[in-house]
C-alpha positions in Angstrom: 22.0 115.3 -12.7 23.2 118.1 -15.1 26.8 119.3 -14.7 25.5 122.9 -13.6 23.5 121.1 -10.8 26.9 119.5 -9.8 28.9 122.8 -9.7 27.2 126.2 -10.0 30.4 127.7 -11.6 29.3 125.8 -14.7 26.3 127.6 -15.1 28.2 130.8 -14.3 30.8 130.4 -16.7 28.4 129.3 -19.6 26.2 132.5 -18.9 29.4 134.7 -18.8 30.7 133.4 -22.0 27.2 134.1 -23.8 27.3 137.4 -22.5 30.8 138.1 -23.9 29.5 136.7 -27.1 26.5 139.1 -27.2 28.7 141.9 -26.6 30.6 141.3 -29.6 33.7 139.3 -28.2 35.3 136.4 -30.3 34.6 133.8 -27.8 32.6 130.7 -28.0 31.1 130.0 -31.5 32.3 133.4 -32.7 36.0 132.3 -32.1 36.0 130.1 -34.9 36.8 126.3 -35.0 38.6 124.5 -32.2 42.3 123.9 -32.7 43.8 120.8 -33.5 45.3 118.8 -30.7 48.9 119.3 -32.3 48.3 123.1 -32.4 47.1 123.2 -28.7 50.5 121.1 -27.6 52.4 123.4 -29.7 51.1 126.7 -27.9 51.5 124.7 -24.4 54.9 124.3 -25.3 55.9 127.7 -26.4 54.0 129.2 -23.5 51.6 131.4 -25.6 48.7 131.6 -27.6 48.6 132.2 -31.4 46.6 135.0 -33.0 46.0 133.0 -36.1 43.3 130.8 -34.5 41.1 129.9 -31.8 42.6 128.7 -28.1 40.8 127.0 -25.3 40.1 128.9 -22.1 39.1 126.4 -19.4 37.7 126.9 -16.0 39.1 124.3 -13.6 38.7 123.4 -9.9 42.0 122.6 -8.0 42.8 120.0 -5.4 42.4 123.1 -2.8 38.7 123.4 -4.0 39.4 126.8 -5.8 38.4 127.9 -9.3 41.1 129.0 -11.6 41.7 129.6 -15.5 44.1 127.5 -17.7 44.3 128.2 -21.5 44.7 125.9 -24.4 43.6 122.8 -22.3 40.1 122.2 -23.6 37.6 119.4 -23.1 40.2 116.9 -23.4 41.9 117.9 -20.2 42.4 115.3 -17.6 43.6 116.0 -13.7 47.1 115.0 -13.4 48.1 112.5 -10.7 51.6 113.9 -9.6 51.7 116.9 -7.5 52.1 120.6 -9.3 55.8 121.2 -10.0 56.9 124.8 -8.9 57.3 127.3 -11.9 55.7 124.7 -14.5 52.6 125.9 -16.5 50.4 123.7 -14.4 48.0 122.7 -17.3 47.0 119.5 -16.0 47.0 120.0 -12.1 43.3 120.5 -11.9 40.1 119.1 -12.8 38.5 121.1 -15.6 34.6 121.9 -15.1 34.0 124.1 -18.0 35.7 125.7 -21.2 35.3 127.9 -24.1 37.0 129.1 -27.2 38.6 132.6 -27.5 40.4 134.2 -30.3 43.6 135.6 -28.7 43.9 139.3 -28.9 46.5 141.1 -31.0 48.6 143.7 -29.4 47.2 146.5 -31.3 43.7 145.6 -30.3 44.2 145.5 -26.5 42.8 149.1 -26.0 39.6 148.1 -28.2 39.2 145.0 -26.3 39.2 146.7 -22.8 36.9 149.5 -24.3 34.3 146.8 -25.1 34.9 145.0 -21.7 33.9 148.5 -20.0 30.9 149.1 -22.4 29.6 145.6 -21.8 29.4 145.9 -18.4 28.4 150.1 -18.3 28.0 151.5 -21.4 27.0 154.9 -20.1 29.7 157.6 -19.6 29.0 161.0 -18.1 26.5 162.4 -15.4 23.1 161.1 -14.9 20.1 161.9 -12.4 18.8 159.2 -10.0 16.5 158.4 -12.6 19.2 157.7 -15.2 18.6 160.6 -17.2 21.7 162.3 -18.5 22.5 165.8 -16.9 24.2 168.2 -19.5 25.1 170.7 -16.6 26.2 170.9 -13.2 24.3 173.4 -10.9 26.2 176.5 -10.9 25.6 177.1 -7.0 23.8 175.6 -4.0 24.6 172.1 -3.1 25.4 169.0 -5.2 25.9 165.4 -4.2 28.2 163.2 -6.5 27.9 159.4 -6.4 30.9 157.6 -7.9 31.2 153.8 -8.3 34.1 151.3 -8.5 35.6 148.8 -10.9 33.5 146.4 -12.4 30.5 148.5 -11.5 28.0 151.2 -12.3 25.9 153.5 -10.4 23.0 151.5 -10.4 24.9 148.8 -8.0 25.3 151.2 -5.4 21.5 152.8 -6.0 19.9 149.4 -6.1 21.6 148.6 -2.5 20.4 151.6 -1.1 16.9 151.2 -2.4 16.4 147.9 -0.9 18.5 148.2 2.4 16.3 147.8 5.6 17.2 148.2 9.1 16.2 145.9 11.9 12.6 147.3 12.2 12.0 146.7 8.4 12.4 150.4 7.6 13.9 151.1 3.9 16.4 153.4 5.2 18.6 153.4 2.0 15.3 155.0 0.2 15.0 157.4 3.2 18.5 158.5 2.7 17.8 159.2 -1.2 14.6 161.0 -0.5 16.4 163.2 2.3 19.4 163.7 -0.4 16.8 164.9 -3.1 15.6 167.3 -0.5 19.0 168.7 0.9 20.9 168.9 -2.6 20.1 171.0 -5.9 21.1 167.9 -7.7 22.2 164.3 -6.8 24.3 163.2 -9.8 25.8 159.9 -10.6 29.1 159.5 -12.4 29.3 156.8 -14.7 32.6 155.8 -16.3 35.1 153.0 -17.7 37.1 151.4 -15.1 39.4 149.2 -17.0 40.6 151.1 -20.2 41.7 154.0 -18.5 43.6 154.9 -15.0 41.1 157.0 -12.7 43.0 160.2 -12.9 41.6 160.1 -16.6 38.1 159.8 -15.3 39.2 162.8 -13.0 39.9 165.1 -15.8 36.2 164.7 -17.1 34.9 165.3 -13.9 36.9 168.7 -13.6 35.6 169.9 -16.8 32.1 168.9 -16.0 32.4 171.0 -12.7 34.4 173.7 -14.2 33.0 177.1 -13.1 30.6 176.0 -10.5 30.5 177.8 -7.3 28.3 174.8 -5.6 29.2 173.1 -2.4 30.1 169.4 -3.4 29.6 166.6 -1.4 30.9 163.1 -2.8 29.7 159.5 -1.8 32.2 157.0 -3.6 32.9 153.2 -3.6 36.1 151.5 -4.2 38.1 152.8 -7.2 35.7 155.6 -7.4 37.7 157.2 -4.0 40.7 157.2 -6.3 38.6 159.1 -9.0 37.6 161.5 -6.4 41.0 162.1 -5.0 42.6 162.9 -8.4 39.6 165.3 -9.1 39.7 167.3 -5.8 43.3 167.1 -4.8 45.0 167.5 -8.5 42.3 168.9 -10.8 40.0 171.1 -8.8 41.7 172.0 -5.5 39.2 175.0 -5.2 36.4 172.5 -4.4 38.3 170.4 -1.9 38.2 173.1 1.1 34.2 172.8 1.1 33.8 169.6 0.1 32.9 166.3 2.3 33.8 163.0 0.9 32.7 159.7 2.2 35.2 156.9 0.9 33.3 153.5 1.2 36.1 150.7 0.9 38.3 153.0 -1.5 41.9 151.9 -2.1 43.1 155.3 -1.3 46.8 153.9 -1.3 46.1 151.0 -3.9 45.2 147.5 -3.3 47.1 144.2 -3.1 44.7 142.8 -5.5 46.3 145.0 -8.2 49.6 144.2 -7.8 51.8 143.9 -11.0 53.1 140.5 -9.6 49.5 139.1 -8.6 47.5 139.7 -11.6 46.8 136.0 -12.5 46.1 135.2 -8.8 43.8 138.2 -8.8 41.6 136.9 -11.3 41.5 133.4 -9.5 40.3 135.5 -6.4 37.8 137.4 -8.5 36.5 134.0 -9.9 35.9 132.5 -6.5 34.2 135.6 -5.4 31.9 135.7 -8.1 30.8 132.0 -7.7 30.3 132.8 -3.8 28.0 135.9 -4.8 26.1 134.0 -7.2 25.0 131.9 -4.3 24.1 134.8 -1.8 20.6 136.2 -1.8 20.5 140.0 -2.8 23.7 139.8 -4.5 23.4 137.0 -7.1 22.7 139.6 -9.6 26.1 140.9 -9.4 28.1 137.5 -9.8 27.5 137.2 -13.5 28.7 140.7 -14.7 31.6 140.3 -12.5 32.7 136.6 -13.6 32.0 138.1 -17.4 34.5 140.7 -16.9 37.1 138.3 -15.0 36.6 135.8 -18.1 37.5 138.3 -20.7 40.5 139.5 -18.8 41.7 136.1 -18.2 41.2 135.6 -22.3 43.1 139.0 -22.9 46.1 138.1 -20.7 46.3 134.8 -22.1 46.7 136.0 -25.8 50.3 135.7 -26.9 51.8 135.8 -23.5 51.3 132.5 -21.7 50.1 134.6 -19.0 47.8 131.8 -17.3 51.1 129.9 -16.5 52.4 129.9 -13.0 55.2 132.3 -13.7 55.6 135.7 -11.7 57.1 137.6 -14.7 54.2 137.2 -16.9 51.9 139.0 -13.9 53.6 142.2 -14.9 51.3 142.5 -17.8 49.0 144.4 -15.6 50.2 147.2 -17.2 48.0 146.1 -20.2 44.9 147.1 -18.1 45.4 150.9 -17.0 42.5 150.8 -14.7 44.0 148.3 -12.5 47.8 149.3 -12.9 46.6 152.5 -11.2 45.3 150.7 -8.2 48.6 148.9 -7.3 49.4 149.0 -3.6 51.6 151.8 -2.5 53.2 153.0 0.8 53.3 151.0 4.0 52.1 147.6 4.4 52.8 145.8 7.6 56.5 145.9 7.9 57.1 146.5 4.3 57.1 149.7 2.3 55.5 148.9 -1.2 56.9 151.1 -4.2 56.4 151.0 -7.9 53.1 152.8 -8.1 54.3 156.3 -9.6 50.7 157.5 -9.9 49.6 157.1 -6.2 53.2 158.2 -5.1 52.7 161.5 -6.7 49.0 161.9 -5.5 50.2 161.0 -1.8 53.0 163.3 -1.9 52.8 166.1 0.8 49.9 164.9 3.0 50.7 164.7 6.5 46.9 164.7 7.7 43.9 164.4 5.5 41.6 167.3 4.7 38.8 167.8 7.2 35.8 166.6 5.0 37.1 163.1 4.5 35.5 160.1 5.9 35.8 156.7 5.7 34.0 153.2 6.0 36.2 150.0 6.4 35.7 146.5 6.9 38.1 143.3 7.5 36.0 140.3 6.3 36.6 136.9 7.9 34.3 133.9 7.5 34.6 130.2 8.4 31.3 129.7 6.5 30.9 127.2 3.7 31.4 129.3 0.3 33.4 132.0 1.8 36.5 129.7 3.2 38.5 130.5 0.0 39.4 134.0 1.4 42.0 132.3 3.4 44.1 131.1 0.4 44.9 134.9 -0.5 45.6 136.1 2.8 49.0 135.7 4.5 51.8 137.2 6.3 54.3 139.3 4.4 56.7 136.8 3.6 53.9 134.8 1.8 53.1 137.9 -0.6 56.8 137.9 -1.7 56.7 134.4 -2.2 55.8 133.8 -6.0 54.6 130.2 -5.2 51.7 131.3 -3.2 48.2 132.6 -3.7 48.4 135.3 -1.0 47.3 138.6 -2.2 47.0 140.6 1.3 49.2 140.7 4.2 46.4 141.6 6.7 42.9 142.7 6.8 40.8 143.1 3.9 37.1 142.9 2.5 38.2 140.5 -0.5 39.2 143.6 -2.9 40.8 146.1 -0.7 43.4 146.1 2.0 41.6 147.5 5.2 44.6 149.6 6.1 44.5 151.4 2.6 40.8 152.5 2.7 41.9 155.4 5.3 45.5 156.1 4.3 45.9 159.0 1.8 49.6 159.5 2.3 52.6 158.0 4.0 52.0 159.8 7.2 48.3 160.7 6.6 45.7 158.5 8.1 41.9 159.3 8.9 41.9 158.6 12.3 39.2 160.5 14.1 36.5 158.0 15.5 33.7 160.6 14.5 35.2 160.2 10.8 35.3 156.7 10.3 32.9 153.7 10.6 34.9 150.5 11.0 32.9 147.4 10.9 36.2 145.7 12.3 36.7 141.8 11.9 33.5 140.2 10.8 31.7 137.6 8.9 29.2 140.0 7.2 30.3 143.1 5.4 32.6 142.6 2.3 33.3 144.6 -0.7 30.0 144.5 -2.5 27.6 144.9 0.2 28.5 148.0 2.1 25.2 150.0 1.0 23.0 147.2 2.3 24.0 147.9 5.8 22.0 150.2 7.9 25.1 151.5 9.7 26.9 152.6 6.6 23.5 154.7 5.4 23.4 156.3 9.0 27.3 156.9 8.7 26.7 158.7 5.1 23.8 161.0 6.7 25.9 162.1 9.7 29.1 162.4 7.9 27.4 164.9 5.0 24.8 166.3 7.4 21.7 166.1 5.7 
């Protein structure tokens, strides 16, 4: 039996490595010769990777059956019999299942590295129509619908789900939605944008430039990080559009997410690796697994470069600042009994809001499942005291959809929550709706049409 038949993550890692290599990254064969055993040992002892040669990035499976990354271990790595010591690098505390070489990224090349990760996932930047053709100018009047995607995503991810979504009667309700939108709006636009190399407010500046001067009524359908792009655009840069705009936020981290906590980046990569692996086994979602895992693998290699970031050290996780698109989504505001500070951008964005604009709508979910393949979510969720404990893998202190805290999906300020039942579709605690399949749900599609009134 081949290794990939034993563990699907082996094939996923291999495919992601080939994808990164094709995108021009120095991984796999392009990283150069494997490091000598003495060099690998020296790197492990120093807690960082040297930029003068290749290092190993290894995918491992721990005793908790969760995937994780280690660096500089390589094919000779063996599981350790003793228990993991708190605070130790933990290089030998899990079973290796696959590995690749990578060339550590020099500090001056971080921005270039992130730009290539973004381009490898989605090389398009700007406004496009539903056929994928670039749109040079926004309609001066009438009605415009704008679709804004999230992190590790692109417009096709939303459109693809809508085009395949069916109701219980077998009707393609998502296609009906897009057809109705084409009749109700002068333009239906998709905003393609990078999500790692820049914060959402940078994307929002470009939107403001594109929509400058238009007198059109603008409605927005946004997913995940796209909600923050939309908030910055309408609330900070083009307030004149906000009063007449209607916005449907689908699983958006309006007040950030625990997944992007500065002290939890290593754990976030661990969650996303397991999430990608689970998606690869789900019909209709498997196509999303490889692109997501490729980005996660690339980020793991970046963050291991010269910092020892894949060691279990909470201080190392502050390097989330190396990735502006993630740092901008770090959780801010009320979180159970705690108040989380530290995200200056979101603090400024939320300042002064006591109630949301009348045109704001939200779709939320709290995913809970005991099904095989999804049980890993329990390791990343716990009470507030676990979130503060650097020795745990907890990312969320309450409900979440794997990526965004449920509470954050409706809160735009410390005292401003989208609470009106008619303006919120809440799937509640369920084992069906998680972060990347909202647009497969007929309830989501019905809510979008009702909220945007077309």
